[in-house]
Biotite code that builds the C-alpha atoms (Angstrom):
import biotite.structure as struc

atoms = struc.array([
    struc.Atom([125.049, 105.673, -11.065], chain_id="A", res_id=1, res_name="UNK", atom_name="CA", element="C"),
    struc.Atom([126.659, 108.536, -9.159], chain_id="A", res_id=2, res_name="UNK", atom_name="CA", element="C"),
    struc.Atom([124.364, 110.909, -7.367], chain_id="A", res_id=3, res_name="UNK", atom_name="CA", element="C"),
    struc.Atom([125.440, 114.464, -6.719], chain_id="A", res_id=4, res_name="UNK", atom_name="CA", element="C"),
    struc.Atom([124.275, 115.650, -3.321], chain_id="A", res_id=5, res_name="UNK", atom_name="CA", element="C"),
    struc.Atom([123.012, 119.161, -2.887], chain_id="A", res_id=6, res_name="UNK", atom_name="CA", element="C"),
    struc.Atom([125.102, 121.188, -0.387], chain_id="A", res_id=7, res_name="UNK", atom_name="CA", element="C"),
    struc.Atom([122.275, 121.110, 2.215], chain_id="A", res_id=8, res_name="UNK", atom_name="CA", element="C"),
    struc.Atom([121.953, 117.315, 1.929], chain_id="A", res_id=9, res_name="UNK", atom_name="CA", element="C"),
    struc.Atom([125.712, 116.846, 2.141], chain_id="A", res_id=10, res_name="UNK", atom_name="CA", element="C"),
    struc.Atom([125.857, 119.075, 5.228], chain_id="A", res_id=11, res_name="UNK", atom_name="CA", element="C"),
    struc.Atom([122.973, 117.158, 6.839], chain_id="A", res_id=12, res_name="UNK", atom_name="CA", element="C"),
    struc.Atom([124.714, 113.830, 6.172], chain_id="A", res_id=13, res_name="UNK", atom_name="CA", element="C"),
    struc.Atom([127.971, 115.199, 7.609], chain_id="A", res_id=14, res_name="UNK", atom_name="CA", element="C"),
    struc.Atom([126.150, 116.453, 10.711], chain_id="A", res_id=15, res_name="UNK", atom_name="CA", element="C"),
    struc.Atom([124.393, 113.074, 11.079], chain_id="A", res_id=16, res_name="UNK", atom_name="CA", element="C"),
    struc.Atom([127.751, 111.282, 10.924], chain_id="A", res_id=17, res_name="UNK", atom_name="CA", element="C"),
    struc.Atom([129.266, 113.729, 13.409], chain_id="A", res_id=18, res_name="UNK", atom_name="CA", element="C"),
    struc.Atom([126.415, 113.523, 15.903], chain_id="A", res_id=19, res_name="UNK", atom_name="CA", element="C"),
    struc.Atom([125.797, 109.829, 15.340], chain_id="A", res_id=20, res_name="UNK", atom_name="CA", element="C"),
    struc.Atom([122.796, 107.840, 16.367], chain_id="A", res_id=21, res_name="UNK", atom_name="CA", element="C"),
    struc.Atom([121.083, 107.757, 19.737], chain_id="A", res_id=22, res_name="UNK", atom_name="CA", element="C"),
    struc.Atom([120.555, 104.191, 20.941], chain_id="A", res_id=23, res_name="UNK", atom_name="CA", element="C"),
    struc.Atom([118.175, 103.441, 23.828], chain_id="A", res_id=24, res_name="UNK", atom_name="CA", element="C"),
    struc.Atom([118.614, 100.110, 25.637], chain_id="A", res_id=25, res_name="UNK", atom_name="CA", element="C"),
    struc.Atom([115.619, 98.950, 27.680], chain_id="A", res_id=26, res_name="UNK", atom_name="CA", element="C"),
    struc.Atom([115.357, 96.188, 30.292], chain_id="A", res_id=27, res_name="UNK", atom_name="CA", element="C"),
    struc.Atom([113.066, 95.747, 33.278], chain_id="A", res_id=28, res_name="UNK", atom_name="CA", element="C"),
    struc.Atom([114.476, 97.685, 36.239], chain_id="A", res_id=29, res_name="UNK", atom_name="CA", element="C"),
    struc.Atom([117.244, 99.667, 34.508], chain_id="A", res_id=30, res_name="UNK", atom_name="CA", element="C"),
    struc.Atom([119.856, 98.768, 37.139], chain_id="A", res_id=31, res_name="UNK", atom_name="CA", element="C"),
    struc.Atom([121.745, 95.879, 35.490], chain_id="A", res_id=32, res_name="UNK", atom_name="CA", element="C"),
    struc.Atom([121.419, 94.869, 31.845], chain_id="A", res_id=33, res_name="UNK", atom_name="CA", element="C"),
    struc.Atom([120.424, 98.064, 30.043], chain_id="A", res_id=34, res_name="UNK", atom_name="CA", element="C"),
    struc.Atom([122.956, 100.328, 31.820], chain_id="A", res_id=35, res_name="UNK", atom_name="CA", element="C"),
    struc.Atom([125.683, 97.727, 31.166], chain_id="A", res_id=36, res_name="UNK", atom_name="CA", element="C"),
    struc.Atom([124.638, 97.547, 27.498], chain_id="A", res_id=37, res_name="UNK", atom_name="CA", element="C"),
    struc.Atom([124.699, 101.351, 27.187], chain_id="A", res_id=38, res_name="UNK", atom_name="CA", element="C"),
    struc.Atom([128.099, 101.646, 28.889], chain_id="A", res_id=39, res_name="UNK", atom_name="CA", element="C"),
    struc.Atom([129.554, 98.873, 26.739], chain_id="A", res_id=40, res_name="UNK", atom_name="CA", element="C"),
    struc.Atom([128.083, 100.347, 23.541], chain_id="A", res_id=41, res_name="UNK", atom_name="CA", element="C"),
    struc.Atom([129.490, 103.794, 24.380], chain_id="A", res_id=42, res_name="UNK", atom_name="CA", element="C"),
    struc.Atom([132.933, 102.334, 25.088], chain_id="A", res_id=43, res_name="UNK", atom_name="CA", element="C"),
    struc.Atom([133.107, 100.153, 21.969], chain_id="A", res_id=44, res_name="UNK", atom_name="CA", element="C"),
    struc.Atom([130.860, 101.701, 19.321], chain_id="A", res_id=45, res_name="UNK", atom_name="CA", element="C"),
    struc.Atom([130.360, 105.307, 20.405], chain_id="A", res_id=46, res_name="UNK", atom_name="CA", element="C"),
    struc.Atom([133.473, 106.612, 18.681], chain_id="A", res_id=47, res_name="UNK", atom_name="CA", element="C"),
    struc.Atom([131.548, 107.989, 15.677], chain_id="A", res_id=48, res_name="UNK", atom_name="CA", element="C"),
    struc.Atom([129.522, 110.359, 17.830], chain_id="A", res_id=49, res_name="UNK", atom_name="CA", element="C"),
    struc.Atom([126.728, 107.907, 18.471], chain_id="A", res_id=50, res_name="UNK", atom_name="CA", element="C"),
    struc.Atom([125.634, 107.550, 22.065], chain_id="A", res_id=51, res_name="UNK", atom_name="CA", element="C"),
    struc.Atom([123.637, 105.015, 24.046], chain_id="A", res_id=52, res_name="UNK", atom_name="CA", element="C"),
    struc.Atom([121.460, 105.578, 27.074], chain_id="A", res_id=53, res_name="UNK", atom_name="CA", element="C"),
    struc.Atom([119.121, 103.314, 28.997], chain_id="A", res_id=54, res_name="UNK", atom_name="CA", element="C"),
    struc.Atom([115.754, 103.018, 30.691], chain_id="A", res_id=55, res_name="UNK", atom_name="CA", element="C"),
    struc.Atom([113.528, 100.355, 32.178], chain_id="A", res_id=56, res_name="UNK", atom_name="CA", element="C"),
    struc.Atom([109.959, 99.201, 31.893], chain_id="A", res_id=57, res_name="UNK", atom_name="CA", element="C"),
    struc.Atom([109.513, 99.311, 35.682], chain_id="A", res_id=58, res_name="UNK", atom_name="CA", element="C"),
    struc.Atom([112.366, 101.332, 37.173], chain_id="A", res_id=59, res_name="UNK", atom_name="CA", element="C"),
    struc.Atom([112.372, 102.622, 40.746], chain_id="A", res_id=60, res_name="UNK", atom_name="CA", element="C"),
    struc.Atom([115.061, 105.333, 40.801], chain_id="A", res_id=61, res_name="UNK", atom_name="CA", element="C"),
    struc.Atom([117.844, 103.067, 42.065], chain_id="A", res_id=62, res_name="UNK", atom_name="CA", element="C"),
    struc.Atom([121.451, 103.400, 40.984], chain_id="A", res_id=63, res_name="UNK", atom_name="CA", element="C"),
    struc.Atom([123.279, 100.888, 38.832], chain_id="A", res_id=64, res_name="UNK", atom_name="CA", element="C"),
    struc.Atom([123.840, 97.661, 40.786], chain_id="A", res_id=65, res_name="UNK", atom_name="CA", element="C"),
    struc.Atom([127.183, 97.188, 42.495], chain_id="A", res_id=66, res_name="UNK", atom_name="CA", element="C"),
    struc.Atom([127.936, 93.973, 40.619], chain_id="A", res_id=67, res_name="UNK", atom_name="CA", element="C"),
    struc.Atom([127.142, 95.647, 37.293], chain_id="A", res_id=68, res_name="UNK", atom_name="CA", element="C"),
    struc.Atom([129.747, 98.294, 38.134], chain_id="A", res_id=69, res_name="UNK", atom_name="CA", element="C"),
    struc.Atom([132.251, 95.582, 39.087], chain_id="A", res_id=70, res_name="UNK", atom_name="CA", element="C"),
    struc.Atom([131.597, 93.710, 35.826], chain_id="A", res_id=71, res_name="UNK", atom_name="CA", element="C"),
    struc.Atom([132.116, 96.878, 33.772], chain_id="A", res_id=72, res_name="UNK", atom_name="CA", element="C"),
    struc.Atom([135.295, 97.774, 35.649], chain_id="A", res_id=73, res_name="UNK", atom_name="CA", element="C"),
    struc.Atom([136.512, 94.185, 35.295], chain_id="A", res_id=74, res_name="UNK", atom_name="CA", element="C"),
    struc.Atom([136.040, 94.506, 31.533], chain_id="A", res_id=75, res_name="UNK", atom_name="CA", element="C"),
    struc.Atom([138.091, 97.706, 31.490], chain_id="A", res_id=76, res_name="UNK", atom_name="CA", element="C"),
    struc.Atom([135.140, 100.030, 30.928], chain_id="A", res_id=77, res_name="UNK", atom_name="CA", element="C"),
    struc.Atom([135.702, 103.140, 32.996], chain_id="A", res_id=78, res_name="UNK", atom_name="CA", element="C"),
    struc.Atom([133.016, 105.598, 33.986], chain_id="A", res_id=79, res_name="UNK", atom_name="CA", element="C"),
    struc.Atom([133.624, 109.130, 32.840], chain_id="A", res_id=80, res_name="UNK", atom_name="CA", element="C"),
    struc.Atom([132.576, 111.909, 30.541], chain_id="A", res_id=81, res_name="UNK", atom_name="CA", element="C"),
    struc.Atom([130.097, 110.653, 27.958], chain_id="A", res_id=82, res_name="UNK", atom_name="CA", element="C"),
    struc.Atom([129.843, 107.280, 29.682], chain_id="A", res_id=83, res_name="UNK", atom_name="CA", element="C"),
    struc.Atom([129.195, 108.120, 33.333], chain_id="A", res_id=84, res_name="UNK", atom_name="CA", element="C"),
    struc.Atom([127.471, 104.960, 34.502], chain_id="A", res_id=85, res_name="UNK", atom_name="CA", element="C"),
    struc.Atom([128.474, 105.542, 38.143], chain_id="A", res_id=86, res_name="UNK", atom_name="CA", element="C"),
    struc.Atom([125.981, 108.408, 38.398], chain_id="A", res_id=87, res_name="UNK", atom_name="CA", element="C"),
    struc.Atom([123.254, 106.386, 36.635], chain_id="A", res_id=88, res_name="UNK", atom_name="CA", element="C"),
    struc.Atom([119.779, 106.591, 38.184], chain_id="A", res_id=89, res_name="UNK", atom_name="CA", element="C"),
    struc.Atom([117.239, 104.111, 36.874], chain_id="A", res_id=90, res_name="UNK", atom_name="CA", element="C"),
    struc.Atom([114.129, 105.522, 35.268], chain_id="A", res_id=91, res_name="UNK", atom_name="CA", element="C"),
    struc.Atom([111.100, 104.213, 33.470], chain_id="A", res_id=92, res_name="UNK", atom_name="CA", element="C"),
    struc.Atom([111.162, 104.724, 29.719], chain_id="A", res_id=93, res_name="UNK", atom_name="CA", element="C"),
    struc.Atom([109.307, 107.864, 28.652], chain_id="A", res_id=94, res_name="UNK", atom_name="CA", element="C"),
    struc.Atom([107.863, 109.099, 25.390], chain_id="A", res_id=95, res_name="UNK", atom_name="CA", element="C"),
    struc.Atom([110.669, 111.678, 25.364], chain_id="A", res_id=96, res_name="UNK", atom_name="CA", element="C"),
    struc.Atom([113.239, 108.837, 25.538], chain_id="A", res_id=97, res_name="UNK", atom_name="CA", element="C"),
    struc.Atom([111.552, 107.126, 22.594], chain_id="A", res_id=98, res_name="UNK", atom_name="CA", element="C"),
    struc.Atom([111.413, 110.374, 20.611], chain_id="A", res_id=99, res_name="UNK", atom_name="CA", element="C"),
    struc.Atom([115.101, 111.141, 20.991], chain_id="A", res_id=100, res_name="UNK", atom_name="CA", element="C"),
    struc.Atom([116.227, 107.569, 20.199], chain_id="A", res_id=101, res_name="UNK", atom_name="CA", element="C"),
    struc.Atom([117.014, 106.584, 16.637], chain_id="A", res_id=102, res_name="UNK", atom_name="CA", element="C"),
    struc.Atom([116.986, 102.938, 17.707], chain_id="A", res_id=103, res_name="UNK", atom_name="CA", element="C"),
    struc.Atom([115.336, 101.342, 20.757], chain_id="A", res_id=104, res_name="UNK", atom_name="CA", element="C"),
    struc.Atom([116.797, 97.968, 21.730], chain_id="A", res_id=105, res_name="UNK", atom_name="CA", element="C"),
    struc.Atom([115.002, 95.669, 24.124], chain_id="A", res_id=106, res_name="UNK", atom_name="CA", element="C"),
    struc.Atom([117.401, 93.467, 26.064], chain_id="A", res_id=107, res_name="UNK", atom_name="CA", element="C"),
    struc.Atom([114.977, 90.611, 25.367], chain_id="A", res_id=108, res_name="UNK", atom_name="CA", element="C"),
    struc.Atom([112.297, 90.045, 22.783], chain_id="A", res_id=109, res_name="UNK", atom_name="CA", element="C"),
    struc.Atom([109.710, 90.420, 25.547], chain_id="A", res_id=110, res_name="UNK", atom_name="CA", element="C"),
    struc.Atom([111.015, 93.922, 26.383], chain_id="A", res_id=111, res_name="UNK", atom_name="CA", element="C"),
    struc.Atom([110.737, 94.889, 22.714], chain_id="A", res_id=112, res_name="UNK", atom_name="CA", element="C"),
    struc.Atom([107.196, 93.507, 22.457], chain_id="A", res_id=113, res_name="UNK", atom_name="CA", element="C"),
    struc.Atom([106.086, 95.339, 25.608], chain_id="A", res_id=114, res_name="UNK", atom_name="CA", element="C"),
    struc.Atom([107.486, 98.573, 24.197], chain_id="A", res_id=115, res_name="UNK", atom_name="CA", element="C"),
    struc.Atom([105.712, 98.045, 20.872], chain_id="A", res_id=116, res_name="UNK", atom_name="CA", element="C"),
    struc.Atom([102.388, 97.452, 22.616], chain_id="A", res_id=117, res_name="UNK", atom_name="CA", element="C"),
    struc.Atom([102.858, 100.434, 24.944], chain_id="A", res_id=118, res_name="UNK", atom_name="CA", element="C"),
    struc.Atom([104.098, 102.812, 22.241], chain_id="A", res_id=119, res_name="UNK", atom_name="CA", element="C"),
    struc.Atom([102.981, 101.584, 18.789], chain_id="A", res_id=120, res_name="UNK", atom_name="CA", element="C"),
    struc.Atom([103.861, 104.932, 17.200], chain_id="A", res_id=121, res_name="UNK", atom_name="CA", element="C"),
    struc.Atom([107.539, 104.054, 17.779], chain_id="A", res_id=122, res_name="UNK", atom_name="CA", element="C"),
    struc.Atom([107.358, 100.402, 16.664], chain_id="A", res_id=123, res_name="UNK", atom_name="CA", element="C"),
    struc.Atom([109.528, 101.036, 13.602], chain_id="A", res_id=124, res_name="UNK", atom_name="CA", element="C"),
    struc.Atom([112.416, 102.063, 15.882], chain_id="A", res_id=125, res_name="UNK", atom_name="CA", element="C"),
    struc.Atom([112.079, 99.138, 18.287], chain_id="A", res_id=126, res_name="UNK", atom_name="CA", element="C"),
    struc.Atom([114.039, 95.912, 18.054], chain_id="A", res_id=127, res_name="UNK", atom_name="CA", element="C"),
    struc.Atom([115.722, 93.505, 20.438], chain_id="A", res_id=128, res_name="UNK", atom_name="CA", element="C"),
    struc.Atom([119.181, 92.098, 20.867], chain_id="A", res_id=129, res_name="UNK", atom_name="CA", element="C"),
    struc.Atom([119.756, 89.021, 18.683], chain_id="A", res_id=130, res_name="UNK", atom_name="CA", element="C"),
    struc.Atom([119.618, 86.816, 21.801], chain_id="A", res_id=131, res_name="UNK", atom_name="CA", element="C"),
    struc.Atom([117.653, 87.285, 25.016], chain_id="A", res_id=132, res_name="UNK", atom_name="CA", element="C"),
    struc.Atom([119.919, 88.242, 27.910], chain_id="A", res_id=133, res_name="UNK", atom_name="CA", element="C"),
    struc.Atom([118.880, 86.751, 31.255], chain_id="A", res_id=134, res_name="UNK", atom_name="CA", element="C"),
    struc.Atom([118.503, 88.996, 34.280], chain_id="A", res_id=135, res_name="UNK", atom_name="CA", element="C"),
    struc.Atom([121.532, 88.785, 36.613], chain_id="A", res_id=136, res_name="UNK", atom_name="CA", element="C"),
    struc.Atom([119.702, 90.617, 39.410], chain_id="A", res_id=137, res_name="UNK", atom_name="CA", element="C"),
    struc.Atom([120.687, 89.119, 42.757], chain_id="A", res_id=138, res_name="UNK", atom_name="CA", element="C"),
    struc.Atom([123.568, 87.149, 41.271], chain_id="A", res_id=139, res_name="UNK", atom_name="CA", element="C"),
    struc.Atom([127.193, 87.291, 42.313], chain_id="A", res_id=140, res_name="UNK", atom_name="CA", element="C"),
    struc.Atom([130.018, 89.065, 40.484], chain_id="A", res_id=141, res_name="UNK", atom_name="CA", element="C"),
    struc.Atom([130.576, 86.109, 38.147], chain_id="A", res_id=142, res_name="UNK", atom_name="CA", element="C"),
    struc.Atom([126.914, 86.070, 37.104], chain_id="A", res_id=143, res_name="UNK", atom_name="CA", element="C"),
    struc.Atom([127.207, 89.750, 36.168], chain_id="A", res_id=144, res_name="UNK", atom_name="CA", element="C"),
    struc.Atom([130.510, 89.226, 34.347], chain_id="A", res_id=145, res_name="UNK", atom_name="CA", element="C"),
    struc.Atom([128.892, 86.402, 32.352], chain_id="A", res_id=146, res_name="UNK", atom_name="CA", element="C"),
    struc.Atom([125.891, 88.620, 31.601], chain_id="A", res_id=147, res_name="UNK", atom_name="CA", element="C"),
    struc.Atom([128.189, 91.403, 30.367], chain_id="A", res_id=148, res_name="UNK", atom_name="CA", element="C"),
    struc.Atom([130.003, 88.902, 28.123], chain_id="A", res_id=149, res_name="UNK", atom_name="CA", element="C"),
    struc.Atom([126.639, 87.861, 26.629], chain_id="A", res_id=150, res_name="UNK", atom_name="CA", element="C"),
    struc.Atom([125.740, 91.509, 26.059], chain_id="A", res_id=151, res_name="UNK", atom_name="CA", element="C"),
    struc.Atom([129.128, 92.111, 24.400], chain_id="A", res_id=152, res_name="UNK", atom_name="CA", element="C"),
    struc.Atom([128.548, 89.197, 22.028], chain_id="A", res_id=153, res_name="UNK", atom_name="CA", element="C"),
    struc.Atom([125.037, 90.405, 21.195], chain_id="A", res_id=154, res_name="UNK", atom_name="CA", element="C"),
    struc.Atom([126.258, 93.959, 20.549], chain_id="A", res_id=155, res_name="UNK", atom_name="CA", element="C"),
    struc.Atom([129.006, 92.629, 18.287], chain_id="A", res_id=156, res_name="UNK", atom_name="CA", element="C"),
    struc.Atom([126.420, 90.682, 16.278], chain_id="A", res_id=157, res_name="UNK", atom_name="CA", element="C"),
    struc.Atom([124.209, 93.725, 16.051], chain_id="A", res_id=158, res_name="UNK", atom_name="CA", element="C"),
    struc.Atom([126.649, 96.597, 15.546], chain_id="A", res_id=159, res_name="UNK", atom_name="CA", element="C"),
    struc.Atom([130.053, 95.324, 14.417], chain_id="A", res_id=160, res_name="UNK", atom_name="CA", element="C"),
    struc.Atom([128.764, 94.291, 10.991], chain_id="A", res_id=161, res_name="UNK", atom_name="CA", element="C"),
    struc.Atom([126.974, 97.623, 10.462], chain_id="A", res_id=162, res_name="UNK", atom_name="CA", element="C"),
    struc.Atom([130.162, 99.456, 11.467], chain_id="A", res_id=163, res_name="UNK", atom_name="CA", element="C"),
    struc.Atom([132.116, 97.525, 8.802], chain_id="A", res_id=164, res_name="UNK", atom_name="CA", element="C"),
    struc.Atom([129.367, 98.227, 6.268], chain_id="A", res_id=165, res_name="UNK", atom_name="CA", element="C"),
    struc.Atom([129.562, 101.946, 7.090], chain_id="A", res_id=166, res_name="UNK", atom_name="CA", element="C"),
    struc.Atom([133.336, 101.825, 6.474], chain_id="A", res_id=167, res_name="UNK", atom_name="CA", element="C"),
    struc.Atom([132.757, 100.265, 3.041], chain_id="A", res_id=168, res_name="UNK", atom_name="CA", element="C"),
    struc.Atom([130.315, 103.023, 2.087], chain_id="A", res_id=169, res_name="UNK", atom_name="CA", element="C"),
    struc.Atom([132.416, 105.900, 3.454], chain_id="A", res_id=170, res_name="UNK", atom_name="CA", element="C"),
])
């Protein structure tokens, strides 16, 4: 059955596609995993206008960790307009962050559960990556590179199939 969309609905759907979704990645300190996930998402899946950002459950205002930057650079992900992870400052997730996010992704199931308990009004937007990503904090460059590879695999499981599905329905 074909459905004819009213002009306002068609315009809204076009605007939604143009602006894309806002994805919030959340880890603990917001210096390693969630900023790497956001940078990787923006580089690989942000081409449709969607955009990722990050926060932590217990952030302290630090910048992104040096080894996280090295892992991202090693993977060919450059910092720049729309994906400026070099100027990242960690912050604790706020209600405003949750309100502007279409999807909130905990880096582990525990992060997602903590968010759901802290902000039950947003529970329908909260999920976690398909596999828990261990914290590389304090590890060497290889530990961070391995962590980024795990994040890349989890993002592919989560978003690559929905991207293909969107192409089929376009």
